[in-house]
N, C-alpha and C positions, 0 to 999 in steps of 0.2 A: 138262339133267337130268342127274344124277349116276348112272352104272351101277355095280353089283355087279360083283365078278369072275366070269367064267363059272362055273357049277357044272359038275362032271363030266359028260359025256353029253350036254350041251345047249347052248343059245343064250345070252349073259347077259342077265338081267334088272335093269331097272331098280328103282332102291331109292328108295322111298316117301320123299318131302321131309322128312318127319317124324322118320324114322328112320337120319339120317345116321349113317356111322361113321368112327371116327378111322382115322388112318393103321396102326394097329396091328389094326384090326377089330374095335374094342370101340365100342358106343355109348358116346356121353358121357355119357348120362345113368347108365349102369351104373358107368362110370368114376368120374363123380360122386360116386355113392352109396358107393363103397369111400374115396374121398378124405375124403367127408365127417366122419368121427370123427377123423381129422389134423388136419383144418382147422378142428374145435371147440378141440380141445386146442391147437393152434397159437395161436388166438386167445384162450383163457381163459390158457395158461402165458407169452404172450409179446405179442401185440397188444394186450390188455388192461392188462399191468401198466405197458407203455413209455406208453400214452394217460395211465392214471391218473398216474402219476407225472411226466409232463408238465404235467397239469392243478394236480398237486397242487404243484408248483413255485412254480406263482404266488401261493401262498396262505402267512401269515403261521406261524407257530409253533404256536399253536394251532388252525389249519387252520379260523378262523371269518370271517377278513377277508381282502380281497384284498391283495397286497402288491406287485404287479404285478413288475417285474424286481430287486426288492430282493435278492432271494435270489441271484440271479446278481450283482450287485454284490459282494455279501459274499463270494463264492468268490473273486474277483479284488482284493479288498481286506485280508481278513482274513490275518494272518502264518502262521499254522497250516496254512491253505488252500492257500496260495498255495505252501509249503514242499513240500506234497502235489505239487501239481502240477510243481513243479521235479523232486522225485526220482521222479516218474513219468517224466517225460522223460529224466532218465538211465538209469532201467530198460530204458526203450523202445531208447533207443540202444546201451547197452554189454550190457547181459543176452543179447540174441539175438544180437548180431555176436559176442561171445565163444563163446556154446554152437555158433553155424554153423561158427565157424571153429577151433572144437576138433574138432567132430564130422568137418569135411572133414581135418583132418589126422588124426586116429584112423583114418578109413575107407581114405585111402590108403596109410598105413605099415601095417596090419595086412594089406594084402594079400600084404606082403613078409616078414609074420612068420610061422614054421612055428605058434606055437600063436596065431595071430589070431583064431580064433573063440573060444578059453577070453580072450582078452583083451577082445574085444568083450561078452562075455557078463559079466565085472565090470565094464564100465564101463556097460553097460546095468540091473545090479541095481539100482541107486539109484532107478530108474522105478518099481521094485514097492512103494516105500516111500510112505507119504502124506505130504501136504505136513505135517501133524503131528507125526506120527513123528519129519521130517527137521529139522523147527524145534527139536524136544527135542534132537537129538542134537547138530546144531549150537550148540544155546544152552549146551551142557556144552562142547562143542570150544572155544568162544569166552570160556570163563572165564578170569577175570584171573589166578588165583591157578595157576601153574605144575603145581603138585602135583595139579591137578584139569581144568585145561584144557588139552587135546591142542597146540594151537596155540602157545600160551607155553611149554609143554614145549619145543617144539622150538627155539624163538626164544631162549628162555635159554639151552640147552644151545648153541646157534650163537654166542650172544653170548657167554657163558662161556669159549667157546674161544678167541675173538680178544682177550677182556678180562678183565683180571683182576678179579675181582668182591672188594669190601669184605670182609676177615675177622672183623670184630668192630664190628657195626653199634649195637648198643646200650650198648659198653662206656664206662664214665665212670669217674672217681674219687670217693673219698668227701672229705668234709671234713677228715678227718684224715690222708688221704694228703699227699705232697708235690708236688702237681700243682692246678694250677687251669684254671679254662675262659678259653679264648684266643678272639680274632677267628675267625668262619667254622667253627665247630666243633670246634676243634683243644683240646690242653690243653698248658701249658707247666709247667715246672717253677718252682716259688715262689722258688727261690735259683738263682743262677748253680752251675755245676758246675765241679770243680776236679781236675786231673788227678792220678792216683796213689788216687784215693777212688772208692771203689763207689756206684754211684748206682742208687735204688730206683726203679720206676716201678711201681706197683702199679694195678689196675683192678679193678673190679666190673663186673656187668651183662652177662654173657656166661654163657647156660646150658650147663652141663657138655657135654650134647651137641650142644652147636653148635661146640664148639671144634675147632682142626683133628684128623683122626683120627691124624695123627703126632707131635703135641705129646707133649715128655715133661715129666715131673717138673722145676718151677723150680728152679736152683740159684744160690747167690751168684756172682757172678762175680769172678774172680782178677784181685786188682791188677796195674796194670802201667804201671811208672814211663812218666810222660809222655804217657800216653794216657788216654781215660776209658773206663771199664767200668763196665757195668751189668746189671741184669735186669729184663724187663717180664714180669709175670704175672699171674693172676687171684688176685687177692687173696680167695679163697674155697674154704671147704674144704665139700665134699659130707658132709652130716650134720652140721655147725656142728663145735666147738671150736678153730677157728683164729683167729689173734691178726692185727689187723690191722700192717701195715707191715712183718708178718714173714713169711719164707718158710717155709710149712708142708711137712709130707712130702707131704700129698696134693695140693698145688697146683700147675697145671702152666701151663707158659711159653705166652707169647702169641707163637707161631712165625709168623713173617713180618712182623709190625710194625714201621712204617717209625719210626725216632727222626731227627729233625733237631738239629742244633746251630747255636743261631740266635744272631748278635751285631749289633747295631744294624740290627734288622730284616731280615738278610741271612744266607740259609742258607751256614754255612761246612763243613760235613761231614754227610753221611746215611749211617747203617748199618739193617741189617734185623736184628731179633732172630732167633735160633736158634732149634732145638726147645726146648730148656730155657729159652727168654727171653732168654738173655745176649746182649749186642752190645759192640761197641768201638768206638769214636771217636778218630780221630787227633789229634795234639797240636794242630791247630789249633782244636778246640774247647774248650780249657781257656779257662776265665771265660766260657763261653757258656750260654745257657739252652738246656736240652734241650725241643724240641717233639715231641707225636704228632700229625703233621697231620691234617685232616678227610678226606683221604681212606682212612683206618685205619677209619673209623667212618661212612662213607655207606651209607645205605640198600643193599642189595644189589638188582641189576637184576631187575625183576619182569615184564619183559616188556612188550608192547603192551595200551592198552586199547582192542582191537577193536569192544567195544561202547559206544565213548564217542562224542560227538556228530559227530566229524570222519570215523570209520571204520564204523559204523555199517551205512551203506548199501552201501561197498562190500563188507564181511563177509558181508553178508546176500545180496548179488548172488553172492557165490563161492558159497553153498549153493545158490543156484539153480541157477548152472551145474553143479557137483556131480551135483546130481540131471535135466538135461534134456542135458546134452553127449552122453549116450547115446543117448537118442531122435534126436538131429541125428546124430550117427555110423550109427545104424542105416538111416535114410532115406537118407544120401546114399551107404552102401554099397551099398544096391540099387541105386540110380541108377547107380553106377561098373561095377555088374556088366554094365550093358546099352550101355556106352561101347566102341565098334568097337576092338578092339586092333590092327588094321591100321596105323590112324593114328598111333597111338605107338609102335610099330615102325617105321614108315616115317621119321617125324620122328628117331629114334634112329639108324637107317641114314644118314641125312641130316648126322649128327654134330649133332645138337640135345643139349644137358645134359638132365640129369633136372630142373632146376628149370625149364628151357624148353619142357619137356613137360609139366610141372603147371601151368604159368601160361598157355602159348598154346593147349594142347591140351585138358587134364584140366577145367580151370576152367570155360572156355567150353561145352563139352560139358555139364557138370554145371550149368549156370547155371539151368537150369528147375527143379531137385531144390533146388538152395540157396535159389532166391525161394521154394520152398513151404516149407520148413523156416523162414526168416527171419520170412516171414510169420505163419505158424503160432505162432511164439514170441513175436513183437510183439503179438498178440492175447492170448496168454496172459500176458505180463507186465502188460498193462492192467487186469488185473483180479488181480493179485496180492494175497493179503492173509495168509493163512497164517503165511507166513515171517516177515513182518514182525510181526505181532501176537505170536508166540510168541517169536522170538530177540531182538527189541529190549525190552531192560529198560524201565522206566515212566520211568526217568529221561533215557532218551534216545529215548523213541518219538516224542514230537515231532519230533524231529531225522531219526528214519527214517519219517515218515509219507509215505504212498501215497493215492490218492484212494480205491481200495476200502477202506483202513483209515478212511480220514475220513468215507467214506460210513457205515460202520457207529458210528463215534462220533458222528456228528451224528445219526444216527435214534434210536440205541440208548442212547446213552453218559448221563450224570449231566445233563449240559445239552442234551438232544436236543432238535432244532428239525428237525421232519419236511419243514419247507418247503427249507430248505438242504439237507438230506439228498437230498431229491428232485430238487432243481437240480443235486448232484453226479451224480446216476445219470444225468440227461441229458446232463451234460458228458461222462461215460464212455462213454454211447451215441455223441455225436458224435465222439469221438477215436477210437472203433472202427470208424465205417461208412466212412470213407475206406480204411483199411486192406481191409476186405472190399471194397469195391468194389475195387480194386487187383488182388485176388484173383480177384474174379470176370470183370475184363477179360484176366488173364494165362490162365485157363483158357479162355476163348472163343478167344484168341488160339492156345492149344496145339491145340485141338479142330478148329481148321481147317486146321490145317499136313498 
């Protein structure tokens, strides 16, 4: 017989068998009554969709005939879905790890920074932005055109700092000019040059606003006995009125263009044109043909194709890390605040370096928090959809495909197949369950400590 607690001022009275109370003192029927609405919602919004998706995954596209395991076989045989599975593995391994590592670094370093709180606020701010807005932002950041995409603007700026860009990518001669096309995109004089005579190397095809800012009006080179002198200029007069093969007053010199003297296929001399287009070659160039090498005309460096087939997944992962590193930092910083400082100070007194303190004390003590952050982010990236759908252009969407996106495409796309879509949803559930079980076991172990 179970007895109830003694009432004030009297002996304990037995509780009737049909009216047992829980350990909290609440009758089970009353507790069940309060839980019933939540259980109904849970069943309607979670249990039923899972059961129906599992049932639907065994039927064909029309849902009228039983297909057995055909939909599951298609998941592991169709190239598009296999790419989605492979990309999901990359996401699960890379994105949570990088976000957690950055969060740990930020949390540890900001403890020693005077403006650490302000830094944490800035890092955490992307969490206030929706996935949709973040996707639009990074779609613009990753634009191929350096004039529009911030990533390529920085990349091209760094590249051009260390590598000289071509000055005249679209320049070319006209048929009336004394130049002809040569192998590899170069241009060659039609006749050999002679010392003491002026050489003219006119070109067209360069917009006046694309000319070097310090280019000067072209002028005829002064003859020099025993040497080759000449002028390379833009044979185009803005507004018209110029004459071909003639240096007119408003025409500019092709500053910096490279001129080579070639004999028997070998370069015997090289010169660069000045601001007014004039250049001088030594006596060894006598009797050679002058060549304007292809390096003068190559297309300017246009940056990296971030949203191309090979880089689209890492680029999208980068945008995810930008959003979620702040989340990891805040949780880890909260755990770091509870770490006993005496242990760290004792280690420093014993001669441990900061790296040893971090590796042997800080990280082991933060292991439970790091596990929470890592598992939470792993569950989050398994259902990543928004960023991939928005950032990846149509031409690269197959290469950036993930299971959640493929679920949407298979269920609601132009070639929708609800059987395959249901099978993908079941696969996603099976991938999430082990991570959730690991999290539950970890929380139970923490509760027993």
